N, C-alpha and C positions, 0 to 999 in steps of 0.2 A: 765196555758197552753199556749204554744207557738201558735201563729198564723199559720194556715196552708196556704200553697201556693195554689192557685185556678188555675187550667188549664182547659181551654175549648178545647175539641177535636171535630172539626167539620168534620162530615163524617157520612155516612148512615151505622151504625154499623151492622155487621152480624157476629155472633159468629163462623160461619162456615169457615170464611176467616182467614187464619194464620196471614196475616199482621195486622188485626184488633186486634186479641187477643195478638199478640206480641207488639202492641202499648201500651196496659195496662201494660204488663209485664216489657216493658223497662222503663216506667215511674216509676214503683215500684223499679226497679233496681237502677235507677239513684238517686231516693230519698233516698234510704237506703244508697248509697254510699256517698251522701252529708250530710246525717243526717238531712234531711228535713221532716217535716210533709206536706203531699201533699193530696189534694182532686182534683179529675179530673171528668169531666162531658162530656159525648157524647152528641153532639147537631146535629140533622139532618140537612142536607144542606138547605133544603127548610125552616126550622125554622130560621136558622142563616141569610138567605136572608132577613127576616122580622126585624131583630134586628137593633135598632138605635145605634149610637156610644156609648151612655151612658151604653148600656147593655153590649156591649164588654168590655168596661172599668171596669166593675165589676170582671174581671178576670186579673191574673197576667201574663199570657201567653196564647197563642193560638196555637195549632197544628192542621194543616189541614192534615187529615189522608188520606191514600191511598183509592182508590175506590175498588169496582164499586160504582158508584153514581146513585141514582134513576134518577136524571136528571143533567148531567154534566153542562149543560149551566148555571144552577143556581149559580155554582161556580164563574163565572165571576162577578156576582153582589156581591158576598161575598168578592172577592179580592178587589173590588172597595172600600169597607169599611175598609178592613185590612190594605191597604197601607196608610191609613190616621191616623192610630193609633200610639201611641208611647209605645206600649208594645210589647214585643217579639212575633215574628210569626215564626213557623217552619212548612214547608210543605214538605211532603215526597211522593215518588211514582209518580202515574199517574197524580197527580194534578200539577206536574212540568210543563207539556206541557200546560195545561190549564192556568197556570199562565203566561207563555210566550205569549199565545194566547191573554190573557188579555192586557198585556203590548203593544202588537202590535195594538190591537183594540183601546185602551184608548188614544194612542199617534198617531193614524192615520199613522202607519208605512207602511200599505199595501193598498194604495188607489185603486190599480188596482185588488185586490183579487187574487194575485198570491199565489201559494203553496210554502211557505217559510220554512215549517217544515216537515220532512218526516213522514210517518206512522210509527207505533211502529215497531222497528227492531228486537224486541224479538219474536221468533217463539213460538207459542202456549201459553198456560197460565201458563207455568212453570217459575221458576226464573232462570236467567243465572248469571255466575260469571262475576263481573266487577272488573277491576283493578283500584283503585283510585289513581290518580297521583296528589298530591297537588301542587297548583301553587302559593300559598301565604304562608308566614312564619307562620302565625297563624294556617293554616291548617296543615302545616308540624308538627308543635308542637302537635297538636291534635292526629295525626296518628303516633307519634313517638313510642308509646308503644302499638300500636294497628294494627291489620292486615288491610292491604290495599285492601284485596279482600272483596267485598260486593256482595249482592245478589239483583238482580233487575228483575222485570217483565216488565220494560219499558226502551227503549232506542231510542233517537231520534237524527237525524242530522239536522242541520239548515243551511240555505242558508248563505254563507259567508258574503254577504252585510248585512243581517239581523243581524248576529252576531256582525258585526263591529259597527253597529248603537247601538245595545243594550249595548255593552261594553262601547262605547263612552259616552252614556247619562244615562243609566238606571241601569246596573247591573255590578258587579265584578264577575269574574270567579274564584272560590276558588280551584276548582279541575276539572280535566278531566278524561276520561277513557282511555283505551288502543287504542281506536280508534280516540282519540283526540277530542271527542264530550264533552260539558260541563256536569258535573255530579253534582257539587254543585255550587250554585250561591247565591250571597247576593244582596239586593236592595240597591243601592247608597244612597237613600234619606231617609232611615229609620234606626232608632237605632239598630234594629236587626231583620232582616227579611231574614231568610236562607231557601233555597229550595234544596232538593236533588232528583235526578231522581230515585235513588235507595231507598230501604227501610232499614235504619239503624237499626230499631227495631228488624228486623229479626235475626241479628246477636248479639244482645245484650244478655248478660247473668248476672246472679246474681254475679258471681265472677268478671266478666268484663263488666260493663255497657258500652253502646256505648258512645264514647266521644261526638258525635253530640247531643245526648239526654241529657247527664248530663250538657253539656255547655249550652243547651237551659234552663234547669231548674235553673242552677247557675245564669245565667243573669237575668232571671225572678225574682228570689229571690232578687238579688242585686237592680234591678230597683224598686221593690215593698218595698224595705226598710227591707227586712227579712234576709239580709245578715249576721246579728249577729248570726243566727242559724246555718250558714254553719261551717263545721269543719275547723279548723285551718290548 
């Protein structure tokens, strides 16, 4: 029997939230598309905070799921561990802002405690349509045969000087939205650490798995040495 890909999903799972249910389904869609055997495990945020590096390293990839979180502050501690790993990390939804906040704090980018990121610009608890505009060749290829319209419950605007510092030292902007705010970012110092402000899992289907999700699984399989299972 082929070895199964092991994916940890960090989040406070609630079956009543569409984004949580869609996270599971999108992994199934992508695994079927790639002809991969996959096992995924939801891990509560407060439990992940207690993990040592060796526990995280038992997984082939880690997905930080959207909230709500019982204690969002705990995610800062989780991100501290994740940026030190050499396994793929995928973060979607409202943890996007928490990750940016972590980078600001960890690198002492806001010594005077100024407000550098807006509050959520999406009204109410509903999803809004986001037009994803790729900024890199790799992201253009991923969206070549995929709709660039995504659904998001979170949207943030960043202070220009903060964005300039982040881009210069810590992140690459892979795509922006129609308001020219970052929607997809990657971490410069990590083999594969991608975060999107929107929820790609919402628009994934069995017939058309979302390219961000299947790319996360594909890279996880390759780095885990399971690439021989991938379809040609």
